[in-house]
Residue frames as qw, qx, qy, qz and C-alpha x, y, z in Angstrom:
[[0.095, -0.203, 0.244, 0.944, 54.54, 11.62, -26.22],
 [0.427, 0.628, 0.537, -0.367, 51.18, 13.12, -27.21],
 [0.244, 0.001, 0.591, 0.769, 50.73, 13.59, -30.90],
 [0.357, 0.605, 0.385, -0.599, 48.17, 16.04, -32.26],
 [0.645, 0.607, 0.427, 0.180, 46.90, 16.47, -35.81],
 [0.150, 0.979, -0.134, -0.030, 48.75, 19.81, -35.97],
 [0.480, -0.604, 0.597, 0.221, 52.00, 18.07, -35.01],
 [0.686, 0.176, 0.654, 0.265, 51.49, 15.64, -37.88],
 [0.451, 0.842, 0.288, 0.064, 50.42, 18.36, -40.34],
 [0.137, 0.959, -0.234, 0.088, 53.46, 20.58, -39.72],
 [0.821, -0.387, 0.332, 0.257, 56.09, 17.90, -39.05],
 [0.373, 0.825, -0.404, -0.130, 59.34, 18.65, -40.79],
 [0.953, -0.106, 0.197, 0.206, 61.76, 15.93, -41.81],
 [0.240, -0.686, 0.461, 0.509, 65.37, 16.43, -42.64],
 [0.760, 0.598, -0.103, -0.230, 66.17, 16.05, -46.29],
 [0.572, -0.412, 0.645, 0.296, 68.64, 13.61, -47.65],
 [0.231, 0.403, -0.659, -0.591, 69.87, 12.61, -51.00],
 [0.390, -0.073, -0.842, -0.367, 67.36, 10.41, -52.65],
 [0.168, 0.132, 0.721, -0.659, 64.82, 11.00, -49.89],
 [0.246, 0.566, 0.785, -0.062, 61.05, 10.95, -50.17],
 [0.114, 0.489, 0.363, 0.785, 59.17, 13.38, -52.34],
 [0.019, -0.087, -0.451, 0.888, 58.24, 16.28, -50.15],
 [0.478, -0.041, -0.203, -0.853, 54.84, 16.81, -51.82],
 [0.679, -0.148, -0.681, -0.232, 53.83, 13.19, -51.40],
 [0.399, -0.150, -0.706, 0.565, 54.94, 13.18, -47.75],
 [0.150, 0.037, 0.224, -0.962, 53.08, 16.46, -47.16],
 [0.595, -0.100, -0.404, -0.688, 49.93, 15.09, -48.82],
 [0.646, -0.170, -0.742, 0.049, 50.11, 11.90, -46.79],
 [0.247, -0.115, -0.581, 0.767, 50.73, 13.78, -43.54],
 [0.338, -0.048, -0.009, -0.940, 47.76, 16.03, -44.36],
 [0.684, -0.162, -0.574, -0.420, 45.59, 12.93, -44.83],
 [0.547, -0.162, -0.723, 0.389, 46.85, 11.44, -41.57],
 [0.026, -0.027, -0.363, 0.931, 46.18, 14.76, -39.81],
 [0.519, -0.131, -0.241, -0.809, 42.60, 14.84, -41.15],
 [0.705, -0.194, -0.673, -0.109, 42.00, 11.28, -39.99],
 [0.402, -0.113, -0.622, 0.662, 43.46, 12.16, -36.60],
 [0.204, -0.079, 0.127, -0.967, 41.26, 15.27, -36.40],
 [0.667, -0.191, -0.439, -0.571, 38.23, 13.11, -37.12],
 [0.672, -0.170, -0.690, 0.210, 39.32, 10.61, -34.48],
 [0.185, -0.016, -0.468, 0.864, 39.89, 13.40, -31.95],
 [0.430, -0.140, -0.081, -0.888, 36.44, 14.86, -32.70],
 [0.742, -0.186, -0.571, -0.297, 34.91, 11.38, -32.40],
 [0.526, -0.085, -0.672, 0.514, 36.81, 10.79, -29.17],
 [0.060, -0.045, 0.304, -0.950, 35.56, 14.10, -27.77],
 [0.604, -0.159, -0.287, -0.726, 32.00, 13.29, -28.87],
 [0.733, -0.162, -0.661, -0.007, 32.27, 9.86, -27.24],
 [0.319, -0.026, -0.587, 0.744, 33.67, 11.41, -24.06],
 [0.315, -0.095, 0.092, -0.940, 30.74, 13.86, -24.01],
 [0.722, -0.149, -0.478, -0.477, 28.31, 11.02, -24.66],
 [0.611, -0.089, -0.711, 0.336, 29.96, 8.99, -21.86],
 [0.059, 0.032, -0.436, 0.897, 29.67, 11.96, -19.50],
 [0.529, -0.117, -0.126, -0.831, 25.99, 12.39, -20.41],
 [0.761, -0.125, -0.602, -0.206, 25.36, 8.66, -19.94],
 [0.441, -0.036, -0.681, 0.583, 27.15, 8.69, -16.59],
 [0.202, -0.066, 0.261, -0.942, 25.00, 11.63, -15.50],
 [0.692, -0.108, -0.343, -0.626, 21.88, 9.79, -16.70],
 [0.677, -0.061, -0.721, 0.139, 23.06, 6.66, -14.88],
 [0.185, 0.000, -0.581, 0.792, 23.58, 8.65, -11.66],
 [0.430, -0.073, 0.027, -0.899, 20.15, 10.26, -12.08],
 [0.754, -0.090, -0.518, -0.394, 18.53, 6.86, -12.68],
 [0.526, -0.042, -0.746, 0.407, 20.31, 5.38, -9.65],
 [0.077, -0.020, 0.418, -0.905, 19.01, 8.25, -7.56],
 [0.623, -0.055, -0.194, -0.756, 15.51, 7.73, -8.95],
 [0.704, -0.050, -0.705, -0.060, 15.86, 4.00, -8.25],
 [0.281, -0.010, -0.682, 0.675, 16.83, 4.80, -4.67],
 [0.340, -0.014, 0.187, -0.922, 13.82, 7.09, -4.33],
 [0.715, -0.037, -0.459, -0.527, 11.60, 4.41, -5.83],
 [0.574, -0.043, -0.780, 0.246, 12.96, 1.83, -3.40],
 [0.029, -0.028, -0.544, 0.838, 12.33, 4.21, -0.51],
 [0.529, -0.013, -0.083, -0.844, 8.81, 4.81, -1.82],
 [0.714, -0.050, -0.653, -0.248, 8.18, 1.06, -2.09],
 [0.392, -0.055, -0.751, 0.528, 9.47, 0.52, 1.45],
 [0.196, 0.028, 0.324, -0.925, 7.28, 3.37, 2.68],
 [0.646, -0.026, -0.333, -0.686, 4.27, 1.95, 0.81],
 [0.640, -0.070, -0.764, 0.048, 4.90, -1.48, 2.31],
 [0.176, -0.054, -0.639, 0.746, 5.13, 0.07, 5.77],
 [0.409, 0.018, 0.070, -0.910, 1.90, 1.99, 5.21],
 [0.693, -0.040, -0.570, -0.439, 0.23, -1.19, 3.95],
 [0.491, -0.087, -0.795, 0.345, 1.36, -3.07, 7.06],
 [0.036, 0.069, 0.461, -0.884, 0.12, -0.25, 9.28],
 [0.549, -0.002, -0.191, -0.814, -3.22, -0.12, 7.46],
 [0.667, -0.069, -0.723, -0.165, -3.58, -3.88, 7.77],
 [0.328, -0.100, -0.731, 0.590, -2.78, -3.75, 11.48],
 [0.244, 0.056, 0.231, -0.940, -5.24, -0.89, 11.95],
 [0.641, -0.030, -0.433, -0.633, -7.92, -2.78, 10.02],
 [0.584, -0.101, -0.796, 0.122, -7.30, -5.85, 12.16],
 [0.101, -0.096, -0.586, 0.798, -7.60, -3.75, 15.32],
 [0.434, 0.043, -0.022, -0.900, -10.83, -2.20, 14.05],
 [0.667, -0.053, -0.641, -0.376, -12.19, -5.63, 13.12],
 [0.432, -0.119, -0.792, 0.415, -11.34, -6.94, 16.59],
 [0.110, 0.092, 0.376, -0.915, -13.00, -3.91, 18.17],
 [0.577, 0.008, -0.286, -0.765, -16.12, -4.41, 16.04],
 [0.615, -0.078, -0.782, -0.065, -16.15, -8.11, 16.97],
 [0.242, -0.131, -0.701, 0.658, -15.91, -7.23, 20.67],
 [0.308, 0.078, 0.135, -0.939, -18.64, -4.61, 20.32],
 [0.639, -0.030, -0.530, -0.557, -20.86, -7.13, 18.52],
 [0.524, -0.126, -0.813, 0.218, -20.25, -9.70, 21.26],
 [0.039, -0.126, -0.520, 0.844, -21.02, -7.11, 23.92],
 [0.477, 0.042, -0.132, -0.868, -24.21, -6.11, 22.07],
 [0.637, -0.072, -0.718, -0.271, -25.18, -9.78, 21.75],
 [0.362, -0.142, -0.771, 0.504, -24.59, -10.33, 25.47],
 [0.173, 0.107, 0.287, -0.936, -26.64, -7.22, 26.28],
 [0.590, 0.000, -0.388, -0.708, -29.49, -8.39, 24.03],
 [0.592, -0.106, -0.799, 0.012, -29.39, -11.84, 25.64],
 [0.163, -0.140, -0.648, 0.731, -29.48, -10.29, 29.12],
 [0.363, 0.091, 0.053, -0.926, -32.40, -8.08, 28.14],
 [0.640, -0.029, -0.594, -0.487, -34.21, -11.05, 26.58],
 [0.463, -0.129, -0.824, 0.301, -33.61, -13.15, 29.71],
 [0.038, 0.139, 0.465, -0.874, -34.93, -10.30, 31.87],
 [0.513, 0.058, -0.223, -0.827, -37.98, -9.93, 29.64],
 [0.615, -0.067, -0.763, -0.187, -38.57, -13.70, 29.82],
 [0.270, -0.141, -0.754, 0.583, -38.34, -13.59, 33.62],
 [0.258, 0.133, 0.225, -0.930, -40.83, -10.72, 33.74],
 [0.598, 0.023, -0.469, -0.649, -43.19, -12.54, 31.39],
 [0.516, -0.110, -0.843, 0.103, -42.98, -15.69, 33.50],
 [0.062, -0.172, -0.596, 0.781, -43.74, -13.61, 36.59],
 [0.424, 0.107, -0.080, -0.896, -46.68, -12.01, 34.78],
 [0.616, -0.038, -0.691, -0.376, -47.94, -15.44, 33.73],
 [0.380, -0.150, -0.818, 0.405, -47.57, -16.75, 37.28],
 [0.128, 0.168, 0.368, -0.906, -49.36, -13.67, 38.62],
 [0.536, 0.056, -0.342, -0.770, -52.11, -14.12, 36.02],
 [0.554, -0.100, -0.823, -0.077, -52.46, -17.80, 37.03],
 [0.195, -0.196, -0.707, 0.651, -52.73, -16.79, 40.67],
 [0.300, 0.162, 0.110, -0.934, -55.28, -14.10, 39.85],
 [0.575, -0.001, -0.605, -0.551, -57.21, -16.60, 37.73],
 [0.453, -0.167, -0.851, 0.208, -57.18, -19.14, 40.57],
 [0.016, -0.216, -0.510, 0.832, -58.26, -16.45, 43.01],
 [0.425, 0.114, -0.182, -0.879, -60.98, -15.23, 40.63],
 [0.582, -0.068, -0.740, -0.330, -62.18, -18.81, 40.01],
 [0.310, -0.190, -0.801, 0.475, -62.18, -19.48, 43.77],
 [0.158, 0.222, 0.315, -0.909, -64.16, -16.30, 44.42],
 [0.512, 0.076, -0.420, -0.745, -66.53, -17.05, 41.52],
 [0.503, -0.113, -0.856, -0.044, -67.00, -20.61, 42.77],
 [0.144, -0.243, -0.686, 0.671, -67.70, -19.33, 46.30],
 [0.309, 0.188, 0.035, -0.931, -70.11, -16.75, 44.93],
 [0.565, 0.015, -0.611, -0.554, -71.87, -19.34, 42.79],
 [0.407, -0.177, -0.868, 0.222, -72.03, -21.74, 45.72],
 [0.052, 0.220, 0.473, -0.852, -73.46, -18.94, 47.83],
 [0.478, 0.134, -0.234, -0.836, -76.11, -18.34, 45.15],
 [0.544, -0.049, -0.803, -0.239, -76.82, -22.07, 44.96],
 [0.234, -0.225, -0.790, 0.520, -77.25, -22.24, 48.72],
 [0.243, 0.231, 0.221, -0.916, -79.47, -19.16, 48.62],
 [0.548, 0.076, -0.505, -0.662, -81.50, -20.77, 45.80],
 [0.456, -0.106, -0.881, 0.065, -81.64, -23.97, 47.78],
 [0.049, -0.255, -0.640, 0.723, -83.05, -22.12, 50.78],
 [0.379, 0.202, -0.060, -0.901, -85.58, -20.34, 48.66],
 [0.514, -0.020, -0.731, -0.448, -87.01, -23.52, 47.34]]
């Protein structure tokens, strides 16, 4: 049986010989009704507060879910960026190795050409010295005949 403050305030009791004083009972019932009204108001306020807190809790859980999704997405992006950076670093390493190999090939080719040039210069020097020697010997023989 639900009991409201109005039920208490307007409750009627049968009268009997030597019963309670009606005024005192009425005053007490009025006090009980006021206390009950206060408790009902407090209960309603607490219910409203509970509802607001439940809504806030639901909102915070939703925000937590969104935050978790954002963290997962950020971790995924970080992994992807790391993988991309590693790929780029590997590509740069390969390009550097290829450039090094190309430079070494060009240097080896230049060295070969320089060696050929040196060999050619040695041959030309030997040829020039041979021709100069022959020319000088020819002059010496001509001088020897003139004497």
